[in-house]
N, C-alpha and C positions, 0 to 999 in steps of 0.2 A: 574601534569601539570605545566609548567614553565611559567613565565611572562616576558614580554619584559620590557626595561627601563621605559616605560610610565606607566607600571603597567597593560597593556592590554594583554589579552590571544592572543597567536599566533594561527593563522587560521591552522598552520601546526600541532597543537597539537589536532585538533578535528578529531576524528575518526568516519566516517560514515559507517553504515552497510547497503549495498544495499539489498532491498527485490526483488527477482526475480519474474517476471511476472509469473502468473500461466499458465501452459501448457495446451492448450485446448485438450480434450481427442480425440483420433483418433476414426474414425468411428467403427473400430473393437471393441474398448473398450465400445463404447455405446451399440453396439449389444450385447456384452456379458453381460454388466451389466442390460440391459433390460431383457435378459433371466434369469439372477440370481434373479431379483425382482419378476419374475412371480410366482404366487401361483396357477396357472390354472392347469388342468389335462394334458394339453399339450400346447406347445408354440412354435411359429415360429417367428423370427425376421428378417426382411429384411431391410438392410441399403442400401441406393443409395446415393453415392457421386458423383455429377454432376458438371462439368465445361463446359462452352459454350463460343464460339467466333463467332462473326458474322459481316458481311459487308453488306451494302445495298447501291444501287445506282439508279439514275434516270437522264434522260436527259444527258447521258454521263459523269456523275461525281459522285463520292462517296458522299453520304449524311449522313451516319451514320456508326459507328463501335462500337461494344460493346464487354464486357467480363463479364461474370457472374459466380457465383458458388452457389451451394445450397446443402444442406444435408437433406434427409428425412429417417425417421425410421417408419417402418410399424410393428405393434405388432399384431399377430394373436393368440388369446387364444382359446382353445377348452375345453368344459366342458361336462359331462355327464347331460343331462336333461331328463324329462319324455319323452319317446318316441324315444330317440336316443341321438345325440350328437350335440351341437350347436357350433357356431363359432363367435367370436367377432373380428372385424377388425378395427383397428384405424390407421391412418396414419397421420403423422405431420412433419414439419420442426423442427429439433432438433438441439441445438447447446451446450447444457450443460447437465450434469448428473442430475441437479436437476429437469429438465423437464421430465425425464424418468419416474418417480414415477406415475405422474398423467397420462402419456400415457398408461402405463401398467395397471393402474387401470381402466381406461376408457375401455380398451379392454376386461378385465375381467368382468366388468359390463354388457358390450354388450353380452358377452357369457353366463353369468349367467341368464340374463332376456331374452335370445333368444329363438326362437323355434328350434326344430331339423332341422339340415342342411340336404337338400335333397341330397347333394353330399358327406356326411361324410364318412371318411375312416380313418384308423389308420394312424399316421404321418408316413413319410418315415424314415425308419432306417438308421443308419449311414452305410456308406460303403467306401472303400478306393478310394481316388482320388489324383491327383497331384496338387491341387490348392495351391497357396502360400498365405494362409490366412493372414500372418503377414505383407506381403508387402505393402507399402504405396499405396493409391488409385492412379491410373493414372489420368493425367490431361492435358488439352489442353490450348492453349492461342492463342492471336492474331498472334503469330509467325507462326501458322500453314498456314498462308496466305502469307508467305515471298516470294514465288515464283508466287503464283496466283495473288497477288494485282498488281505487276509491269505489267504482262502480260495483266491484265484486263485494265490498263491504256493505253497501246498501243492499245487495241481494241477499247477504247473510242475515241482515236484520229483518227483511221481509220473510225470509224463510222460517225464521225463528217465530214470527208472529203466526205464521200459517202452518206450524207444528210439522215443518219439513227440515230435513238434514241435508246439507250440501257438502259433497266430498269432491276432490278433484285435483288438477294441477294445470299449470300453464308453463310452457317453456318456449324460449327463443334462442336459436342457434344461428351464429353467423360463421360460415366457413369460407375462407378465401384460399382458393386453389391456385397453385402456381406450377406450370408444367413446362419442363424444358427437355430438350433432346439433343443427342449428338449431331443430328441433321441440321441444327440451327433453329428449330421451331421453338417459340416461346408463346405460351398462352396463359391467361389468368381469368379467373371468374369469381365474383363474390356472390355466394348462395345464402340467402336468408331463409330460415325454415322455422315457422312457429306453429303451435298447436295449442288448443284448448279442449280439455275433456271435463265434463261436469257430471256427476252422478247425484241424483236426488233420491232420498228415501223418506218414507213416512216414519215417524218417531218409533213406531214398534217394529220397524224394519221388514215389514210384510210386503211393502210395495217399493219398487225401484224403477228409475227411468234414467236415461243417458242421453246426452247431446255432445257433440264435438264438432270442431271446424278447424280447418287450416287457415293460417294468416301469414303474411310476409312481415308485418310490422305492428300488429295489434291495433292499428288505427280503425280497422274495420270490424272489430269485435263488439257485437251488440249484446252486452250482458244482459240488459233487461229482457231482450227478446229471447235469449237462451233460457233465463229463469222462467219466462212465460210458458215456454214449451214444456219444461219439466213440470211445472205447476199442473198444465193441462194433462199431461200423461199420468200423473199421480191421481188426478181426479177421476180420469177414464177408469183407472184400476181399482176404484172403490167397489165396483161391481165385479165379481169373479164369475168366470164361465169355464167349465171343464169340458175340453173337446177331446175326442180320440184322434189317433193317427189317421193319415189319409191325405188325399190329394185336395187342395183347397184353392180357389181364387185367392190370389195374394198380391198385395202392393208392396214391392220392394223398395225402400227409400233409397236415396242417393248413396248412403254410406255402405248399405248392403250391396248394392250393384257394384260400387268400386272395389269391395273386397273379392267379390267373384271375378270380375273382368281383370283385376290386377293379377290375380292367380293365372288366368289364362294368357295374359301378356307375358308373364315370366317364363312361360313354356313355349312361346312362339318361335322356337329356333328353327331355321329353315333346314340346318344339317340334320337334327333330330327327325324333322318331317320327312326329309329325303331318305333317311335310313330307317324309316318305319317305326320310330319310337315314340311318337306323340300323337295327339289328337288331330293335328293337321296333316297327318299322312294319308296317302291314298294307295290303292293297290299298284303294284308293279314298280315301286320305287318312285312314284310320283307324289305330288302333294295336292292339297285342296285349293291351291292358289286358283282363283277364277271361278270358284264355286260360291253359290249363294249359301250363306250361313244364317242369315236373318230374314224372317218373313217380311219385316218392315224395312224401308229404306235408311237404316241407321248407318251413321258413320263413326267409327272408333278411330281416333287419330292422336297423334302427338305433335307437338310443336315448341321448341326451345323458347320461342318469343311469346307464347301464349300469354295475354295480359293476366296478372296475378298469379300465374303459374310458372314464371320464367325459370329457366334451369340452364346448366351449361350447354352451349352450342358446340362443344367439341367433346370427344371421348375422354373420360377420366376412368381408367381402368387400373386400380392398384393390384388387381388379380384377374387371372382368366377363369371363366365360369362356363364350362360346358360350350354349348353353341351360342350362349347369349352375349359374352364379352370376351375380348382377348387383349392382353397387355401389349401386344404389337400394334394395336390400333390406336393406341394413345395419341391424342392430339388431332385425329381425323375430324373434320367438320361434321356435325350432326344436322341433318336437314329435317324439315317438317315432313311427317310421314303419315299417310293414310294406311291403317291396317285393314280396316273393312270400310268400304264405300259402297253406298247404296245397297247395303246388306251382303256384299260379295267380298270374300277374302282377297285383298290385293297385295299385301306384303308380309313377309316373315323376317325375323332378324337374322342377318348374315354377316359374319366376319369377313374380312378382306381375304383371309386364307380360304375360307370356304367358297367365296365369290370366285376366286381365281380357279378353284378346282371344278366348280360347277358351271362356270361360264356366264354367271349373273353378276349384277351390281351389288356391291356391299350395301347393307341396310343396317344402321346402328340403332341400339336402343335409346330412348329419349327418357328423361326423368319426370315426365308427366303423361297423363292419359285422360282423354276427354271422349265421351260418348255424346253424340247429338242425335236427335231423331226428328227434329222439326216441331216437336211438340211444344205447346204453350201452357198446358194445364199444370197447376201447382199440385202438391200433394193433397191439399184441402180440396181442390177441384175434383181429384180422382176419387177421394173418399166420398164426396157427394154423389157421384155417379155410379157407386157400387151398390149393388142390390144386397149381396151377401158375400162376405169374404174376410180376409185377415190383413191386418196392417202390421208389418214388422217393425221393429226399431233398428236392430243391428244383429250381426252374425258373429259367432266366436268359435274358437278352437277348430278352424277349418283344416282339414287334412285331405290329402289325395288318396282315393281308393284304387282307381284304375287310370294309368296314363294314356292308355289307348283312347279312352272316351273322355278323359278328364273328369271322371266321376269324382265329386267332392262330397265329403260328409262333414258336418259341423253342428252347432247349436244356435238356437235363437237365445237372445239375452235381453234383459232390462226392458221387457215390455212387448208382448205380442197381443193385439187388440182385434176384437171382433166388430166387424162393421155390418150393419143391418139397415137397409133402406136409407143409405147415404149418411148414417150417423154412427159414430163409435159408441157402442153400448156396453163395453166392458173389457177387461183383460182376460186372456185365456192363458192356459198352462204352456210352458216352453216345450219346444219339440227338438228332436234331432232330424236334420234334413239330409237327403241324399239327391244331388243334383249335379249336372254338368253345366257349366256356364256356356258352353258351345251349344249345347242341346236347348238350353234356355233361350239363346238368341233366336232359334227358329219357332218358339212358342210365345214369345212377347205378343200380346195383343194390343197394347197401348204404351206409348212413350211419352212421359210428361217433359217439363221444362228443365234443361240442364242447369246445374248450379254448382259452385265450388263446394267440395265436400271432403271429409277426412275418412278414409278407410279404417274402421276400428281394429280389425285384427292386424293390419299391416302398418299401423301408424308409426312404429318405431322405425320403419324402413322406407315407406313410400307414401308421402303426404300430399302430393300435387295432383288432384284429380278433379274433374267436373264430370257429373253424372246426373241423370234424370231419375225421377221415380218411374218404375215400369209396372205394368200389370202382367201377371202370369195367370192364366186361367186354371192351372192344374199343378201348382207347386207341391213337391213331394215331401210332406211331413211324415217321414218313415216310422218314427216311434215317438211316444211321449216322453219328455225329459223332466225330471223333478228338480233340475237346477233351478235357482232362483234368478 
C-alpha cells in the first residue's frame, strides 16, 4: 500500500469485498427440503405461493388498494399405528429453511400420537405429467386492474350524475401450488381467481342492487355493462309493491342457482349417502344413483379444463373433510365428471378409501361446477315470457335445516322484482325462503342459457361456476323479511 505526501493512506488503496445478500429459497426448494427431512413412513408436502391485489370503493370513489403475498407449507406425515395408519397435518407460513425442521417434526409427532385415520389409503404413486415443476410461481399485481380501474372511474362519474352511489370491491389472487410426495410424485398448478362485486344504492339508501362476476384476469370485465344493469334495477325499484309470503312463479338468476347447487355439491358424499346421512341416501343402505332428480334433461358436471373455469387437474387436499376429500388422495388425477346427466344422478364424490371399501371407483371433487340444460333463452327473454312472477337478484345467509332432504333456508337480497305481462313493474319486499335444491331440480319448468357467474353467498370459497336462469313455478317464499 502506498502513502501520499502527507503520510496518509489513499482511499484508492483500500479494497472492499462485498458480501452478497443470501438468496431466499424458492418454494420448490422448501417443498423438496421438507420432504427430505421427513422420517415418516409416508410424506406429502404442499407448497402454496399466493399473491393478491385488490381495490375497494364507496360513495363513488376508491377507498383502498392493496397488494399482498404469502407462502404456506403443509406437511402431511403418515405412520403405521395400532389398528391402521394415522396422519399428522401441520400447515404454516414459512420463509426460511430453518423453519422447516420444526414444521416436519410437528407433523410427525401428530401422526405418531394420532389415532388410525378413517380415510387411510396408500399414497398416490408417481405417474407421468406435463407440469413444469421448476418454473417460477406465477404472480399477480395491482397492474391487473390497468383497464378495469379507469373504466370504474368513468362509472363513478356517471353514477354521481345519476344520483346513484357505488360500493364494492375487486380482487385478483394467483396461487401457485407445488405438491410432492415420498412416492416420487411432483405436481404443480397456477390458479388465478378474480371476482368483482358492485352494489349500487339510491342517494337516500332506500333502493339497492347488486351484480358480481368471476374473472381469471379482468380482461373480460365489462364495467359499463355492470353499471347499466345496476342502473336498470334501481329504476325498477322506483315503484314499490308489497307482497305476502307464499309460493310464486320465480325466475332464479345464475348467481342464485349457483349458490343453491354449490351447497348440494358440497354434500354429495357417496359415503354419507350409503350410510343414510344425506339427501342422496335411499332406503336399505343404497343411494339415489341412477334415479331421476330433474324433470328436464339437465346436466350438472365439472371439468378441470372447462374454458374460463380452469382449476387443478389433481387433488390438492390440505385437510380431510368428511366424505368429500382425503389427505391420502393428494396428487390423484381429477377427471371431468357428470354428477347429473339427462336429469339422472350419475356420480357422487368418493375417496379412494371409501371406493376400496364399497367396491366402486373413486370420484374426486373438482373446483368448478356447471349446469347445462340446452336452453338458449336469456334472462330478458324469460322475463318477456312471464305472465306474472318474481325475479330474484341473489340469495343470502343460506343455512341447512334438514340434511335428509337438504332443506335450506335463507334470505333474498338487493332486489326482488315483480314481473307482469313480460315487464318488470317494480320491486317487492324481501323474503325468507325454504327450499331444497334437490327438490327444486324436479320442479324447474324452464332452463335458460348457461353463463359464467359468481355465487354470492359462497364467493369467498367457490367462484368458478356456470349456471342458467331457471324458472320455478312455485318457489316457496315462506315469510316476509324486512331486511333491505
